[in-house]
C-alpha positions, 0 to 999 in steps of 0.5 A, a space after each residue: 499499499 502507497 505512504 498517505 501524503 497529506 496536503 493542509 488545506 488553506 492556514 492549517 499546518 501538520 507536524 510530528 513530535 520530535 523525540 526528546 531524550 530519555 534520559 535526565 542529565 543524571 542519568 536516570 531513564 525515562 519511561 513513556 508515561 513519566 514523559 511530559 507532551 513533546 514541545 518541539 515539532 517539526 512540520 510536515 507540510 503547509 496549505 496555502 495560507 487563509 484566503 483574506 476578503 480581498 481573494 489573496 492568499 495570506 503569507 504563511 511564516 513557516 516551511 516544511 522541516 520548521 521546528 515549532 512551537 504552539 500553544 498546548 491546546 490548539 492541536 487537532 490529532 490525527 491518526 493515519 496507518 498507525 501513526 499520530 500527527 497533529 494538524 494546527 492553524 498558523 495562528 496558534 504557532 508561538 515561535 519556530 527556531 531560527 536555522 
């Protein structure tokens, strides 16, 4: 079966979590149940931008491969073929890491 290519619409962005270290600085291995929700996310796909009243599209400030941070309760989770992704709106992004 072919891999599913997700294409976000308008001002939506699809992200996946970046794995954080499973070991603390002191060497303690953390089980999955003790870890917090990931805070760093990699952008997988970006929509074309919200359509404005004048018919033009608003520019998007992120692109595929960017690492972003966003508000905790803003994303919607989707699962495709056992893999989880988050879909967020452009306006929910708080910051991105400089390249």
